[in-house]
Phi, psi and omega in degrees: 000317180298321178297320180298315179298316181298319179296322177297318179297315179299321179297318178296319179297313180299319179298318179297318180296318179297315179298317179299319180295317179296318178296322179296318179297319178297317181297316180297316180299316179295324180295318180294327183280345183296122177291144177211160181232158174294159187288355173293339172263138180177179174304144176074006182290156172248131177255141182293126180286159170064017173223161174296141180249106174287134175235129186218167179176209185224151176202185176290139178309131180083358182284139177281133181234131179240127178245131183225134173205131175048045178084352177271127181234124179233138184236143176208179178231134179297139182282188185295341177263001180086010180268146176215159179200141173229167175233125176271132179301159180304139180232152177282165178299142178159179181152184002278149178238167170247137171252125182242134178241117182254133170206224174298330173237176179234134175243137179231124175255132184246166177057043180268136178236150165264135181190226181244133183235130178231150172258130174249117187222164178144212182248215195297326179289345172271323180280349181309120189287149180304319184297340181266351188269164174299131183065011184290318183297311181293325178294320180293322183298332181252018188274062174257096182228090185301333182257014171252120187232150180228148168222126182254119181286128179299144179292129181206125177245116184219160183281332184242146179300136179263157180253351183200175179207178177241108177192172180214154174289139178227137174287146185288122177222164176301339180285316184268338186301320184303328183270352181287149173310129181297316178300313181298319181296305184294322178297310181294320180299314183293317178298317180300317181292321183280327184266339180057041172226167175296142178232129176244136179237123175264119184255119179226093185218151179215124181301137176077004184286147177269161179299320184294337179293339183261011181241141176302135186298323181293334176287320177297322184294344180288347186242116184306324182289345179255358181300328176301328179294320179292317181295319178300321180292320180294327180273004179061038179268352180254152177285158182303329177283006189220354184290135183305129175080344191286329176280328172300314181300318187272335190234340180255316180308320182292342183255358175279134002251048178309126190292130179224160176283317183185188185241140168245125189236127177226092183200156178150336181305318183284352177251004187301322181288351175236043188300321182299321178296328181296337176302324178274317186296315188298312177297330177294318178301313181300313181295321180298313181294319179297322179294320180293331177268356178070027181226102186292343180236026179305130181306134180227111181252136179226156176260123175290147183305137178282175174289144185199153180076183184285147174282152182249150184283336182234153177300138183206174178287161183202122175294322179294323177295322179291326177291320176299319179295319178298319176297315184299325181295339178292348178295345176291344179274137183302139175062027171256133184228151185243142169244124180275134180232026185291349183251002185236012179277180179225132185301322187253011181220119178296341184242083180301143186283336185279083177272341183294314180300316180297315182295322178293324175295318177300315181297321179293325174299313179299315181296318183287316189267337187234357176230010174057041177258142182273081179227146177294140189223351182211156178271181180302141180239125178300134183248308185199164177224141170226148181259131176228110185057242183256023183235150173252127181253117185253140176244150185226156171248174178056045180266351185057247180270007176137162176288149185220146170272115182272158178251133177217188187296341182243357180226136183274356177086006181272327181223153176288137179238155172104357181266137176228151184223148182224151174260197181300339179282355177065022176260124185269144178228148175301142186238158169274130180235128183232131175284119184246002179189173182304326183232025187225141176228137176254129185238135180201165176209137183302326183269012175232082184287338181232077185292145177230344183208149177229143173232147177230131178054037183267081182193166175300310183226076186287146168271109188210154186205034176268129176216184175251183188293344178262009172084013179267134187286151176286145176286139174304147181204169171215152179265347179269168175233033182290147182301137183265182184285345181255010188299329182258002183285135178231000000 
């Protein structure tokens, strides 16, 4: 009798185990079949208006997936790896909409708008929080903008490209605004106010990051002068905030090809000691990102390095000046634009507090060049030089109603500052600079009777005050092409 009871008990146990196993298999199958999307899609997201919208994700291989938004319905089938993708036709600005994804399960995203989407990326001056910036506290307290949305990509440095991350879109409120990137906040706020459409900003920034960390490693490897960067990463000689390709893998790859209008870039401090190399690196980064988004002329706006460190009494070499020049040379690439910040830096702080001025300049560049708005967007640009006797005559573009001597905390506005001149001996001396016409400056120095080169604001923290009639500062420049102090740095 006892044996019979024991056998019955064992039979019940085995039956329970079998039932549990079957239920587990069903649960696993359903889990695998559940359609899902990367976290760049979600409630409160902003989709770029007037372009095709790729929507992608994962499901069970062979599973039918239906995506619906604002009357647009697209159907596809997951491939053998479980990947799927559809494209929604271009839509005008508006909302709110619901995006619904039907498969074995259903996902619904609410409060979705079509509008303008930008990526804000770079290092610490891009990640710098609104609450720490000038006017940041008061701006955050009144930051109720239901149609201004942000998503901040978590910092991640990895060897292989990632397909997703964990974060969510958030509508701008006084609660979330203090922690948002100050540049991203002021840039997005200004665009939203001027365009009167929803604006979404994707923030992907990491303090101390190098430019090469944001570029695919195989792209860097194509250029012999950049091969040391790839080799250092392979030998694990670089820190995770700096390894070639690793931030692209962890923070950019997961959002490609989410449709965006363009890129705002604030980075370069960590590459200053290798500024000459940045001449090659920076255009590669721009081309790499454009290729990943499938848009060869996608707008790319960058902030030139601000003034920083102590000012010097005599003209001298400067790695920071060379990095600004390397950035400036990228203007030769189509749809690349520069914002000069040489007047808003701080000598003793790598992270100047005035992010609002920089962000408004960025927004005006975007409005003028990519939204056809009539707003001033750039400062004076050096055009040409000719030598007449013992004087150098410089011509400029983008002067609007003429060149102006600006007044700032270190200049009283009475005379032009920041110009240096050199003769055949290549030794620079401070020069007298006089505005002699709307777009012309004459530069000379008594101890340089035969000038051959002029430099302006060529220093880590130059004392300089040339602007145009709308108050925008001139970009630092030099007329020579002599080898700099970073030419051999790798």
